[in-house]
C-alpha positions as CSV (number, residue, x, y, z in Angstrom):
1,M,48.0,112.0,-6.0
2,D,45.9,111.4,-9.0
3,D,43.7,114.4,-8.2
4,M,46.8,116.6,-8.1
5,D,48.3,115.3,-11.3
6,A,45.0,116.1,-13.1
7,L,44.9,119.6,-11.8
8,I,48.4,120.9,-12.2
9,A,49.8,121.6,-15.6
10,A,53.4,120.7,-15.0
11,P,55.8,118.0,-16.3
12,P,54.6,114.5,-15.1
13,S,57.6,114.3,-12.8
14,W,56.6,117.4,-10.8
15,H,55.9,115.3,-7.8
16,D,59.6,114.3,-7.8
17,Q,60.1,117.7,-6.3
18,L,58.4,116.4,-3.1
19,S,60.3,114.8,-0.4
20,D,59.1,111.4,0.9
21,Y,57.7,113.1,3.9
22,E,55.8,115.7,1.8
23,A,54.4,113.0,-0.5
24,R,53.2,111.0,2.5
25,R,51.6,114.0,4.1
26,V,49.8,115.0,0.9
27,R,48.5,111.5,0.5
28,E,47.4,111.4,4.1
29,V,45.5,114.7,3.8
30,M,43.9,113.6,0.5
31,D,42.9,110.2,2.0
32,T,41.5,111.5,5.4
33,L,39.7,114.7,4.5
34,D,36.9,115.3,2.0
35,R,38.2,116.9,-1.2
36,H,37.3,120.5,-0.4
37,S,38.8,120.3,3.1
38,A,41.9,118.7,1.7
39,W,42.4,121.5,-0.8
40,L,41.9,124.1,2.1
41,E,44.6,122.3,4.2
42,L,47.0,121.9,1.3
43,S,46.7,125.5,0.2
44,R,49.0,126.2,3.2
45,F,51.4,123.4,2.5
46,G,55.1,124.2,2.4
47,N,55.7,123.1,-1.1
48,G,54.7,125.5,-3.9
49,F,53.7,122.8,-6.3
50,V,51.2,121.5,-3.8
51,R,49.9,124.9,-3.0
52,Q,49.4,125.6,-6.8
53,A,47.4,122.3,-7.2
54,A,45.3,123.3,-4.1
55,V,44.6,126.7,-5.6
56,R,43.3,125.0,-8.7
57,G,41.3,122.6,-6.7
58,L,39.7,125.4,-4.7
59,A,38.9,127.4,-7.8
60,A,36.9,124.4,-9.1
61,Q,34.9,124.2,-5.8
62,P,33.8,127.8,-5.0
63,S,32.8,128.5,-1.4
64,A,33.4,131.2,1.2
65,E,36.3,129.2,2.7
66,A,37.8,128.7,-0.7
67,L,37.7,132.4,-1.5
68,A,39.4,133.2,1.8
69,A,42.2,130.7,1.1
70,L,42.5,132.1,-2.5
71,L,42.8,135.6,-1.1
72,E,45.6,134.4,1.2
73,R,47.4,132.8,-1.7
74,L,47.4,136.2,-3.5
75,N,50.3,137.0,-1.2
76,D,52.2,133.7,-1.8
77,W,55.9,133.9,-2.3
78,V,55.8,131.7,-5.4
79,P,54.7,133.8,-8.5
80,Q,52.9,130.9,-10.2
81,V,50.8,130.3,-7.1
82,R,49.9,134.1,-6.9
83,Q,49.0,134.0,-10.6
84,E,46.7,131.0,-10.2
85,A,45.1,132.6,-7.1
86,A,44.5,135.9,-9.0
87,A,42.9,134.1,-11.9
88,A,40.6,132.1,-9.5
89,V,39.6,135.3,-7.6
90,E,38.9,137.0,-10.8
91,A,36.4,134.2,-11.7
92,Y,34.5,135.1,-8.5
């Protein structure tokens, strides 16, 4: 989860909010997919902290797929994720 820790501005213990299953799933996605594909996959993850990190990762790697995922996150139920997505879309 080093990539995520670097991308999300939250207390260092933010990943304590993940269940063991969620942490394993995130690690599996990050290890098996290339970075861009992993962020696309994780942008739909159930945990808002993970989605927020994915939005930041997608903002750093612009593409048509990233833009589509960011537009989807504009309707996220977590306000912080919506704000990150709005800032990323604005950059486009």
